[in-house]
FIBANU-236901 format. One record per residue (C-alpha): residue number from 1; x, y, z. Coordinates in steps of 0.02 Angstrom, whole numbers, plus 32768, in hexadecimal, padded with zeros to 4 digits. Example, Ala and Ser with C-alpha at 12.3 -4.5 7.8 and 13.67 -1.06 7.14 Angstrom:
residues 2
+-----+------+-------+------+
| num | east | north |   up |
+-----+------+-------+------+
|   1 | 8267 |  7F1F | 8186 |
|   2 | 82AC |  7FCB | 8165 |
+-----+------+-------+------+
This chain:
residues 509
+-----+------+-------+------+
| num | east | north |   up |
+-----+------+-------+------+
|   1 | CEFD |  5F09 | 13BD |
|   2 | CFA3 |  5EF3 | 135C |
|   3 | CFF4 |  5F82 | 13C7 |
|   4 | CFB5 |  5F41 | 1469 |
|   5 | CFE6 |  5E91 | 143D |
|   6 | D092 |  5ED5 | 1410 |
|   7 | D09B |  5F2E | 14BA |
|   8 | D062 |  5E93 | 1514 |
|   9 | D0E8 |  5E2C | 14BD |
|  10 | D16F |  5EAB | 14DF |
|  11 | D143 |  5EB8 | 1596 |
|  12 | D133 |  5E00 | 15B8 |
|  13 | D1E1 |  5DE3 | 155C |
|  14 | D22A |  5E72 | 15CC |
|  15 | D1D4 |  5E19 | 1665 |
|  16 | D21D |  5D70 | 1636 |
|  17 | D2D4 |  5DB0 | 1626 |
|  18 | D2C1 |  5E0F | 16C1 |
|  19 | D27F |  5D72 | 171D |
|  20 | D30C |  5D15 | 16D8 |
|  21 | D388 |  5D91 | 1714 |
|  22 | D337 |  5D9C | 17C0 |
|  23 | D338 |  5CE4 | 17CE |
|  24 | D3E7 |  5CD5 | 17A0 |
|  25 | D41A |  5D65 | 181A |
|  26 | D3B6 |  5D0A | 18A2 |
|  27 | D40E |  5C65 | 1883 |
|  28 | D4B8 |  5CB2 | 187A |
|  29 | D48F |  5D20 | 1914 |
|  30 | D451 |  5C8A | 1972 |
|  31 | D4EF |  5C27 | 1941 |
|  32 | D561 |  5CB0 | 197A |
|  33 | D4FE |  5CD6 | 1A19 |
|  34 | D509 |  5C22 | 1A4D |
|  35 | D5C0 |  5C17 | 1A20 |
|  36 | D5E3 |  5CAC | 1A87 |
|  37 | D57C |  5C54 | 1B12 |
|  38 | D5DF |  5BBB | 1AFE |
|  39 | D67D |  5C20 | 1B14 |
|  40 | D631 |  5C7B | 1BAB |
|  41 | D5FA |  5BD8 | 1BFC |
|  42 | D6A6 |  5B8B | 1BD5 |
|  43 | D6FF |  5C26 | 1C21 |
|  44 | D68D |  5C29 | 1CBB |
|  45 | D6B1 |  5B6E | 1CD5 |
|  46 | D767 |  5B97 | 1CCA |
|  47 | D753 |  5C25 | 1D41 |
|  48 | D6FC |  5BC1 | 1DBF |
|  49 | D77E |  5B2F | 1DAD |
|  50 | D812 |  5BA9 | 1DBA |
|  51 | D7C2 |  5BF7 | 1E58 |
|  52 | D7A5 |  5B4D | 1EA7 |
|  53 | D857 |  5B15 | 1E85 |
|  54 | D8A3 |  5BB8 | 1EC6 |
|  55 | D832 |  5BAF | 1F5B |
|  56 | D861 |  5AFA | 1F80 |
|  57 | D922 |  5B2C | 1F64 |
|  58 | D909 |  5BBE | 1FDD |
|  59 | D8BD |  5B48 | 205B |
|  60 | D950 |  5ACC | 203A |
|  61 | D9CB |  5B57 | 206E |
|  62 | D964 |  5B9D | 2104 |
|  63 | D933 |  5AFE | 214D |
|  64 | D9F0 |  5AC4 | 2157 |
|  65 | DA32 |  5B67 | 219B |
|  66 | D9A5 |  5B5A | 2222 |
|  67 | D9D5 |  5AA6 | 2249 |
|  68 | DA92 |  5ADC | 2267 |
|  69 | DA7B |  5B8A | 2297 |
|  70 | DA46 |  5B67 | 234F |
|  71 | DAEF |  5B3B | 23B3 |
|  72 | DADF |  5B00 | 2468 |
|  73 | DB94 |  5B1E | 248F |
|  74 | DC04 |  5BB3 | 2455 |
|  75 | DC59 |  5B80 | 23B5 |
|  76 | DD04 |  5B91 | 2401 |
|  77 | DCDA |  5AF9 | 2467 |
|  78 | DCDD |  5A87 | 23CB |
|  79 | DCFD |  59EF | 2433 |
|  80 | DC53 |  5A02 | 2478 |
|  81 | DBFB |  5A2C | 23D4 |
|  82 | DC3B |  59A2 | 2369 |
|  83 | DBD5 |  591A | 23AB |
|  84 | DB31 |  597F | 2389 |
|  85 | DB71 |  59B8 | 22DC |
|  86 | DB99 |  5908 | 22A7 |
|  87 | DAEA |  58D0 | 22E0 |
|  88 | DA9E |  595D | 2279 |
|  89 | DB07 |  592F | 21E8 |
|  90 | DADA |  5875 | 21EF |
|  91 | DA1C |  58A7 | 21F4 |
|  92 | DA2D |  5922 | 215F |
|  93 | DA7F |  58CB | 20C9 |
|  94 | DA74 |  5974 | 2068 |
|  95 | DAFC |  59C1 | 20D1 |
|  96 | DBAC |  597D | 20BD |
|  97 | DC05 |  59E0 | 2138 |
|  98 | DBFA |  5A6E | 21B9 |
|  99 | DC7F |  5AF3 | 21D1 |
| 100 | DC77 |  5B87 | 225C |
| 101 | DCED |  5C19 | 2249 |
| 102 | DCFF |  5CB6 | 22AE |
| 103 | DCF1 |  5D6A | 226D |
| 104 | DDA9 |  5D5E | 2230 |
| 105 | DD77 |  5CC6 | 21CD |
| 106 | DDDE |  5C59 | 2238 |
| 107 | DDAA |  5BA4 | 2250 |
| 108 | DD59 |  5B81 | 22F1 |
| 109 | DCFF |  5AD8 | 22D5 |
| 110 | DCE9 |  5A6C | 2238 |
| 111 | DCA7 |  59B7 | 2217 |
| 112 | DD2D |  59A3 | 218D |
| 113 | DDC0 |  5936 | 21BC |
| 114 | DE36 |  59B3 | 2163 |
| 115 | DE52 |  5A69 | 2173 |
| 116 | DE18 |  5AD6 | 20DB |
| 117 | DE10 |  5B8E | 20C0 |
| 118 | DD6D |  5BDB | 2094 |
| 119 | DD43 |  5C84 | 2047 |
| 120 | DD12 |  5D0C | 20B7 |
| 121 | DC55 |  5D1E | 20CE |
| 122 | DBFB |  5D7F | 2051 |
| 123 | DBAF |  5E26 | 2087 |
| 124 | DB0C |  5DCE | 205E |
| 125 | DABF |  5D70 | 20F2 |
| 126 | DA9E |  5CDE | 20D7 |
| 127 | DB01 |  5CBD | 2040 |
| 128 | DB20 |  5C2C | 1FC6 |
| 129 | DBBF |  5C20 | 1F62 |
| 130 | DC2F |  5B97 | 1F09 |
| 131 | DC3F |  5B1B | 1ED5 |
| 132 | DCEA |  5AFC | 1F2D |
| 133 | DD64 |  5A75 | 1F0F |
| 134 | DD8B |  5A39 | 1FC1 |
| 135 | DE19 |  59BF | 1F9A |
| 136 | DE51 |  592D | 1F2A |
| 137 | DDCE |  58A8 | 1F12 |
| 138 | DD45 |  591A | 1F5F |
| 139 | DCAF |  595C | 1EF8 |
| 140 | DC94 |  5A12 | 1EE8 |
| 141 | DC1D |  5A5C | 1F68 |
| 142 | DBBD |  5AF9 | 1F7E |
| 143 | DBCD |  5B60 | 2022 |
| 144 | DB35 |  5BA9 | 207B |
| 145 | DB6E |  5C2C | 20FE |
| 146 | DB0C |  5C7D | 2189 |
| 147 | DB54 |  5CFF | 2207 |
| 148 | DB1D |  5CE7 | 22BA |
| 149 | DB65 |  5D65 | 232C |
| 150 | DC1F |  5D5B | 2328 |
| 151 | DC31 |  5CC3 | 22C4 |
| 152 | DBF9 |  5C74 | 2220 |
| 153 | DBAE |  5BCA | 21F6 |
| 154 | DBD4 |  5B83 | 2157 |
| 155 | DB7F |  5AE5 | 2107 |
| 156 | DBC4 |  5A85 | 207F |
| 157 | DB52 |  5A39 | 1FFE |
| 158 | DB94 |  59D5 | 1F74 |
| 159 | DB78 |  5A1C | 1EC5 |
| 160 | DB22 |  597C | 1E94 |
| 161 | DAAC |  5987 | 1F1F |
| 162 | DA74 |  5A30 | 1EF8 |
| 163 | DA66 |  5A06 | 1E40 |
| 164 | DA06 |  596A | 1E5C |
| 165 | D993 |  59C8 | 1ED7 |
| 166 | D966 |  5A44 | 1E4E |
| 167 | D967 |  59C3 | 1DC3 |
| 168 | D8E3 |  5950 | 1E1C |
| 169 | D86D |  59DB | 1E2E |
| 170 | D87F |  5A14 | 1D79 |
| 171 | D801 |  59E4 | 1CF7 |
| 172 | D7F8 |  5A65 | 1C69 |
| 173 | D89F |  5AC6 | 1C6E |
| 174 | D92C |  5A91 | 1BF9 |
| 175 | D9AC |  5AF0 | 1C65 |
| 176 | D9B2 |  5B3A | 1D12 |
| 177 | DA49 |  5BAB | 1D46 |
| 178 | DA7F |  5BD9 | 1DF8 |
| 179 | DABC |  5C88 | 1DE0 |
| 180 | DB2A |  5CEF | 1E60 |
| 181 | DAFB |  5DA6 | 1E5C |
| 182 | DB98 |  5DDA | 1EBB |
| 183 | DC19 |  5D82 | 1E4D |
| 184 | DBAB |  5D90 | 1DAA |
| 185 | DBC4 |  5CE0 | 1D7E |
| 186 | DB6D |  5C3E | 1D65 |
| 187 | DB91 |  5BCC | 1DFD |
| 188 | DB3B |  5B36 | 1DAB |
| 189 | DAD9 |  5B06 | 1D11 |
| 190 | DA63 |  5A7B | 1D08 |
| 191 | DA2B |  5A47 | 1C59 |
| 192 | DA46 |  5AA1 | 1BB3 |
| 193 | D9EF |  5B35 | 1B6B |
| 194 | D981 |  5B27 | 1AD4 |
| 195 | D973 |  5BA5 | 1A53 |
| 196 | D8D5 |  5C11 | 1A4D |
| 197 | D8C9 |  5BFE | 1B06 |
| 198 | D865 |  5C52 | 1B91 |
| 199 | D8CC |  5C9C | 1C1E |
| 200 | D88F |  5CAE | 1CD2 |
| 201 | D8F5 |  5CED | 1D5C |
| 202 | D8CD |  5CD1 | 1E1F |
| 203 | D92E |  5D23 | 1EAE |
| 204 | D944 |  5CB8 | 1F46 |
| 205 | D90B |  5CF9 | 1FEA |
| 206 | D982 |  5C9A | 205F |
| 207 | DA1B |  5CBE | 1FFB |
| 208 | DA15 |  5D65 | 1FBF |
| 209 | DAB0 |  5D5D | 1F4C |
| 210 | DA5A |  5CD4 | 1EEA |
| 211 | D9CB |  5CCD | 1E59 |
| 212 | D9A0 |  5C3B | 1DF0 |
| 213 | D990 |  5C4D | 1D38 |
| 214 | D913 |  5BDA | 1CE3 |
| 215 | D913 |  5BB0 | 1C28 |
| 216 | D88D |  5B5C | 1BCA |
| 217 | D85B |  5B3D | 1B16 |
| 218 | D7C7 |  5B9A | 1AC8 |
| 219 | D71F |  5B47 | 1AC8 |
| 220 | D71B |  5ABD | 1A44 |
| 221 | D680 |  5A99 | 19D4 |
| 222 | D63F |  59F2 | 1A1D |
| 223 | D5CD |  597E | 19C2 |
| 224 | D54B |  59A6 | 1A4B |
| 225 | D55B |  5A5C | 1A1D |
| 226 | D546 |  5A3B | 195E |
| 227 | D4A9 |  59D1 | 197F |
| 228 | D464 |  5A4D | 19FA |
| 229 | D479 |  5AD7 | 1977 |
| 230 | D43C |  5A6F | 18EC |
| 231 | D395 |  5A4A | 1950 |
| 232 | D383 |  5B04 | 1981 |
| 233 | D3A4 |  5B43 | 18CE |
| 234 | D32A |  5AC8 | 1883 |
| 235 | D2AB |  5B04 | 190D |
| 236 | D2CE |  5BBB | 18DC |
| 237 | D2BA |  5B92 | 1828 |
| 238 | D218 |  5B3C | 1842 |
| 239 | D1D5 |  5BD3 | 18B1 |
| 240 | D21A |  5C47 | 182A |
| 241 | D1BB |  5BEA | 17A6 |
| 242 | D117 |  5BED | 180E |
| 243 | D139 |  5CAB | 1821 |
| 244 | D159 |  5CBC | 176F |
| 245 | D0AF |  5C65 | 1742 |
| 246 | D058 |  5CC5 | 17BF |
| 247 | D0A1 |  5D69 | 1781 |
| 248 | D088 |  5D38 | 16C9 |
| 249 | CFD2 |  5D16 | 16F4 |
| 250 | CFC3 |  5DC1 | 1740 |
| 251 | D011 |  5E16 | 16AC |
| 252 | CFAD |  5DB5 | 163B |
| 253 | CF0B |  5DE3 | 169D |
| 254 | CF3B |  5E97 | 169F |
| 255 | CF5E |  5E99 | 15E5 |
| 256 | CED0 |  5E29 | 15C0 |
| 257 | CE3F |  5E51 | 1562 |
| 258 | CDD2 |  5E64 | 15F8 |
| 259 | CE4C |  5ED9 | 1645 |
| 260 | CE58 |  5F3C | 15A8 |
| 261 | CD9F |  5F49 | 15A0 |
| 262 | CD9E |  5F7E | 1651 |
| 263 | CE20 |  6002 | 162D |
| 264 | CDC4 |  6040 | 1595 |
| 265 | CD1E |  6057 | 15F9 |
| 266 | CD7E |  60B8 | 1680 |
| 267 | CDD3 |  6124 | 15F9 |
| 268 | CD2A |  6134 | 1598 |
| 269 | CD79 |  60EE | 14F0 |
| 270 | CCD4 |  609E | 14B5 |
| 271 | CC76 |  6113 | 1444 |
| 272 | CBDC |  6101 | 13CD |
| 273 | CBD6 |  6103 | 1315 |
| 274 | CB38 |  60FD | 12AA |
| 275 | CB04 |  608D | 121F |
| 276 | CA71 |  60E6 | 11C6 |
| 277 | C9D2 |  6085 | 11A1 |
| 278 | C981 |  60B0 | 110B |
| 279 | C8C4 |  60AD | 10F0 |
| 280 | C895 |  6084 | 103A |
| 281 | C7DE |  60B5 | 1046 |
| 282 | C807 |  6167 | 107B |
| 283 | C8AD |  6167 | 1018 |
| 284 | C910 |  61B3 | 10A8 |
| 285 | C974 |  6180 | 1143 |
| 286 | C905 |  6167 | 11DD |
| 287 | C975 |  6114 | 1257 |
| 288 | CA23 |  60DD | 1286 |
| 289 | CA71 |  604A | 12E1 |
| 290 | CAE1 |  607A | 1362 |
| 291 | CB88 |  6010 | 1353 |
| 292 | CC18 |  6017 | 13CE |
| 293 | CCCA |  6042 | 13A7 |
| 294 | CD5F |  602A | 1423 |
| 295 | CDDB |  60B1 | 1403 |
| 296 | CE82 |  608D | 1460 |
| 297 | CEF7 |  6117 | 14A1 |
| 298 | CF63 |  60F7 | 1402 |
| 299 | CECB |  6121 | 1399 |
| 300 | CEB4 |  606F | 1363 |
| 301 | CE02 |  6041 | 1340 |
| 302 | CDCE |  5F95 | 137A |
| 303 | CD33 |  5F45 | 1334 |
| 304 | CCA5 |  5EF9 | 13A5 |
| 305 | CCC7 |  5E4E | 1360 |
| 306 | CD6B |  5E49 | 13C6 |
| 307 | CD27 |  5E6F | 146E |
| 308 | CC6B |  5E5F | 147C |
| 309 | CC6F |  5D9F | 14A4 |
| 310 | CCE7 |  5DC2 | 152D |
| 311 | CC87 |  5E5E | 156F |
| 312 | CBEF |  5DED | 157B |
| 313 | CC4B |  5D60 | 15CF |
| 314 | CC96 |  5DD3 | 1650 |
| 315 | CBF8 |  5E3E | 1672 |
| 316 | CC54 |  5ED9 | 162C |
| 317 | CBD0 |  5EE6 | 15A5 |
| 318 | CB5D |  5F42 | 161E |
| 319 | CBD4 |  5FE1 | 1641 |
| 320 | CC01 |  5FDA | 1589 |
| 321 | CB50 |  5FE7 | 1552 |
| 322 | CB2E |  6077 | 15D4 |
| 323 | CBC2 |  60D4 | 1592 |
| 324 | CB82 |  60B4 | 14DF |
| 325 | CAD5 |  60EE | 150E |
| 326 | CAFC |  618B | 156A |
| 327 | CB75 |  61C7 | 14E3 |
| 328 | CB02 |  619F | 1452 |
| 329 | CA66 |  61EB | 149D |
| 330 | CACA |  6285 | 14DC |
| 331 | CB0F |  62AC | 142F |
| 332 | CA6E |  6282 | 13CC |
| 333 | C9F9 |  62DA | 143D |
| 334 | C9DF |  636B | 13CB |
| 335 | C9CE |  62F1 | 1332 |
| 336 | C948 |  628B | 138A |
| 337 | C8EC |  6331 | 13BF |
| 338 | C8ED |  6374 | 130C |
| 339 | C8C3 |  62CF | 12B9 |
| 340 | C83E |  6277 | 1327 |
| 341 | C823 |  61F7 | 12A3 |
| 342 | C8D8 |  61CF | 12A9 |
| 343 | C911 |  6137 | 131A |
| 344 | C9B0 |  60F2 | 135F |
| 345 | C9D0 |  6035 | 1382 |
| 346 | CA40 |  5FEC | 140B |
| 347 | CA76 |  5F3E | 1415 |
| 348 | CA4E |  5EE6 | 14BA |
| 349 | CA6A |  5E2A | 14EB |
| 350 | CA26 |  5DB6 | 156D |
| 351 | CAA3 |  5E03 | 15E9 |
| 352 | CA44 |  5EA1 | 15F2 |
| 353 | C999 |  5E4C | 160C |
| 354 | C9E9 |  5DE8 | 16A3 |
| 355 | CA36 |  5E7F | 16F3 |
| 356 | C9D0 |  5EBD | 1789 |
| 357 | C9E2 |  5F7B | 1763 |
| 358 | CA03 |  5F9C | 16B4 |
| 359 | C95D |  5FBC | 1678 |
| 360 | C91E |  6029 | 1709 |
| 361 | C9BE |  6096 | 16F5 |
| 362 | C99D |  6095 | 1642 |
| 363 | C8EB |  60D1 | 1654 |
| 364 | C921 |  6158 | 16D0 |
| 365 | C9AD |  6192 | 1652 |
| 366 | C939 |  61A1 | 15BF |
| 367 | C8B9 |  6204 | 162F |
| 368 | C945 |  627A | 166C |
| 369 | C97F |  6294 | 15B2 |
| 370 | C8C3 |  62A4 | 1579 |
| 371 | C8E1 |  6217 | 14F3 |
| 372 | C845 |  61D3 | 14AD |
| 373 | C83C |  6117 | 14B6 |
| 374 | C7E9 |  610F | 140B |
| 375 | C897 |  614C | 13C3 |
| 376 | C8F7 |  60BB | 1409 |
| 377 | C8FF |  6006 | 13D3 |
| 378 | C958 |  5F8A | 143D |
| 379 | C9A3 |  5EF5 | 13CD |
| 380 | C9B6 |  5E56 | 142B |
| 381 | CA4F |  5DF5 | 13F0 |
| 382 | CA4C |  5D3D | 13D2 |
| 383 | CAFE |  5D1B | 1420 |
| 384 | CAB3 |  5CD1 | 14B5 |
| 385 | CA0C |  5C78 | 14DB |
| 386 | C985 |  5CD9 | 1525 |
| 387 | C920 |  5C6B | 1599 |
| 388 | C86C |  5C76 | 1566 |
| 389 | C834 |  5C1F | 1602 |
| 390 | C87C |  5CB1 | 166D |
| 391 | C7E0 |  5D1A | 16A4 |
| 392 | C84C |  5DA8 | 16D2 |
| 393 | C891 |  5DBA | 161C |
| 394 | C7D8 |  5DB4 | 15DC |
| 395 | C7A1 |  5E3A | 1657 |
| 396 | C834 |  5EB1 | 1625 |
| 397 | C815 |  5EA2 | 156F |
| 398 | C757 |  5EC3 | 1585 |
| 399 | C787 |  5F5E | 15F1 |
| 400 | C7F7 |  5F9C | 156C |
| 401 | C76B |  5F8B | 14E5 |
| 402 | C6F6 |  5FD7 | 155B |
| 403 | C764 |  6074 | 1570 |
| 404 | C779 |  6082 | 14B5 |
| 405 | C822 |  602E | 1491 |
| 406 | C82A |  5FB9 | 1401 |
| 407 | C887 |  5F14 | 1409 |
| 408 | C8DC |  5EC0 | 1372 |
| 409 | C929 |  5E14 | 1360 |
| 410 | C9D0 |  5E32 | 131B |
| 411 | CA3A |  5DBE | 12A4 |
| 412 | C9A5 |  5D49 | 1288 |
| 413 | C9CC |  5C9D | 124E |
| 414 | CA7A |  5C97 | 128E |
| 415 | CA65 |  5C6F | 134E |
| 416 | C9E4 |  5C28 | 13BF |
| 417 | C942 |  5C78 | 137D |
| 418 | C8B7 |  5C00 | 1332 |
| 419 | C7FF |  5C24 | 1312 |
| 420 | C7CB |  5BF1 | 13C2 |
| 421 | C856 |  5C6B | 13FA |
| 422 | C807 |  5CFB | 138F |
| 423 | C74E |  5CCB | 13C7 |
| 424 | C781 |  5CD1 | 147A |
| 425 | C7D3 |  5D74 | 148D |
| 426 | C77D |  5E14 | 1460 |
| 427 | C7F4 |  5E59 | 13D3 |
| 428 | C7C9 |  5EE2 | 1362 |
| 429 | C84E |  5ECF | 12DA |
| 430 | C8AB |  5E3B | 128D |
| 431 | C95D |  5E64 | 1242 |
| 432 | C997 |  5DED | 11BA |
| 433 | CA50 |  5DC4 | 11C8 |
| 434 | CAC5 |  5DFD | 1143 |
| 435 | CAF2 |  5D48 | 112C |
| 436 | CA4A |  5D2A | 10D0 |
| 437 | CA4F |  5DD7 | 107F |
| 438 | CAF8 |  5DBF | 102D |
| 439 | CAB8 |  5D16 | 0FE5 |
| 440 | CA42 |  5D6E | 0F73 |
| 441 | CA68 |  5D52 | 0EBE |
| 442 | CAEA |  5CC7 | 0EF1 |
| 443 | CA78 |  5C2C | 0EDF |
| 444 | CAB3 |  5BF0 | 0F92 |
| 445 | CA3B |  5B9B | 0FF9 |
| 446 | CA38 |  5C26 | 1079 |
| 447 | C9EC |  5C95 | 0FEB |
| 448 | C94C |  5C28 | 0FE7 |
| 449 | C93A |  5C45 | 109E |
| 450 | C923 |  5D00 | 108E |
| 451 | C875 |  5CE7 | 104A |
| 452 | C845 |  5C72 | 10D6 |
| 453 | C880 |  5CF7 | 115D |
| 454 | C826 |  5D7C | 1105 |
| 455 | C780 |  5D13 | 1106 |
| 456 | C79D |  5CE0 | 11BF |
| 457 | C7B5 |  5D9A | 11F1 |
| 458 | C71A |  5DD0 | 118C |
| 459 | C6B3 |  5D3E | 11DD |
| 460 | C6EB |  5D7F | 1290 |
| 461 | C6CE |  5E2C | 1258 |
| 462 | C779 |  5E62 | 127E |
| 463 | C7CC |  5EF0 | 121D |
| 464 | C869 |  5EBC | 11BB |
| 465 | C911 |  5F0F | 11B9 |
| 466 | C98E |  5EC5 | 1142 |
| 467 | CA45 |  5ED2 | 1175 |
| 468 | CAE5 |  5ED1 | 1105 |
| 469 | CA98 |  5F11 | 106B |
| 470 | CB2A |  5F39 | 0FF4 |
| 471 | CAF2 |  5F2A | 0F43 |
| 472 | CA64 |  5F69 | 0ED2 |
| 473 | CA2C |  5EB3 | 0EB0 |
| 474 | CA11 |  5E99 | 0F6F |
| 475 | C9B9 |  5F38 | 0F7F |
| 476 | C942 |  5F13 | 0EE9 |
| 477 | C91C |  5E65 | 0F2E |
| 478 | C8EE |  5EA0 | 0FD7 |
| 479 | C884 |  5F2B | 0F8E |
| 480 | C82A |  5EAD | 0F22 |
| 481 | C805 |  5E48 | 0FBF |
| 482 | C7C0 |  5EE0 | 1023 |
| 483 | C858 |  5EF7 | 108D |
| 484 | C864 |  5FB9 | 10A3 |
| 485 | C8D9 |  5FC5 | 113A |
| 486 | C98C |  5FAA | 1104 |
| 487 | CA3F |  5FD2 | 113C |
| 488 | CAE2 |  5FAB | 10FA |
| 489 | CB77 |  5FF4 | 108E |
| 490 | CB03 |  6005 | 0FF9 |
| 491 | CABB |  6099 | 1053 |
| 492 | CB46 |  60D1 | 10D0 |
| 493 | CBC8 |  608A | 113C |
| 494 | CBC8 |  60A2 | 11FA |
| 495 | CBFF |  615A | 1220 |
| 496 | CC09 |  61DF | 12A1 |
| 497 | CB81 |  6248 | 12E8 |
| 498 | CBB9 |  62E2 | 1280 |
| 499 | CBBE |  6273 | 11E1 |
| 500 | CB14 |  6235 | 1201 |
| 501 | CACD |  62E1 | 1215 |
| 502 | CB21 |  631A | 116F |
| 503 | CAD9 |  6275 | 111E |
| 504 | CA2A |  629E | 115B |
| 505 | CA28 |  6356 | 1125 |
| 506 | CA6E |  6320 | 1080 |
| 507 | C9E8 |  62A1 | 105D |
| 508 | C969 |  631D | 109B |
| 509 | C99B |  6399 | 1005 |
+-----+------+-------+------+
């Protein structure tokens, strides 16, 4: 699985790098988005404040024009108007004086004690102009003019009053300018412009020639913003870590052994090889154990020791076994028909006996393929304990024997099997594990157990098959002990169907 492991490591490394880049992009993007939102919120706040100040200044102009716009007597009767004008001035501290002129800009009436000359009314109506110096010792004043019929009402408002009116309502602007569209000049500047400023312009409705220019600093990064972003970024990092762990789990699962086995089943990458079984009494091969091999798409051969345990744990051993049985019996059908004394041995486990439909489907398959049960041995591995108190398993084994199938206990002495185990289940064969066979001639403790196992099998009337025979010494020892069924590299390694047929034909000559 080196190639698969390399692919997994490569993919996981790429995934980790992409995750880090993605997380970094998200964090930077989130900070940039909130920074932009901070600017937008700041600007919206400034716009709302500029609108409010402009509206209030507009209202200041309109309310004073309305207050003095209604004259109870013609303006040429100044004597009759003066008491009323003075009363209105007294009640309105914002207005310092009222001046009424005719269409020739000649003074008709004034609350000022001295005569002054005012500029001609603007073509804008109403208009706002100034500031004007009205005389020695007098503060400069703005002039608000409104034409009413054949005369013009002018209201003088001190520059300090106008500036204070705006400044009292200002909270966030570093500078506010009163700009005259007609003369193209700033009439008054309140505050001082900062660098990197935001500029907002608002046109007055009640003084068409005037707009207000608002200047404010860009949004600053406050401690609150930093803490908020820190908490948010930590939350995003935690969320990203959880997503990373979840995706890692998914990737690990998809690239895990279970997923790889599933994929191999779907792609039919499992195929049989055959370990010939030698019969010394007849001096020929009379059987073969069907072993499984997993060939990947890269033609890498994976041995069963790597995946069988996981296949049994996940339950995938059932479809793997089916794939093996179907392929093996299909490609050896002619061999079994031509050699009725030849048998195939398949490895099964406790999982197969617990499966509700495996054997019923197995019987149907053998019947459909006209496979004689007498030519099949089912080897029960000892990797998992077979419950001898389960009546369903006993009935299933008895049915197998009744139909003509043989049952072997595989790898005896290395798993759960005991004398009671052998007596309880209806086995036909006992296979001595290669661990004991390879101890022959070594003087190891396991060597002495071979005779005990052979005596036990003979007592229980079980045929013996010796696995893992690799030397002449091992062969002679087994032959001397009356063991005639043997398999191992001394005779032949596991091979393909074609190689098996060639071997049988060669030995037949």
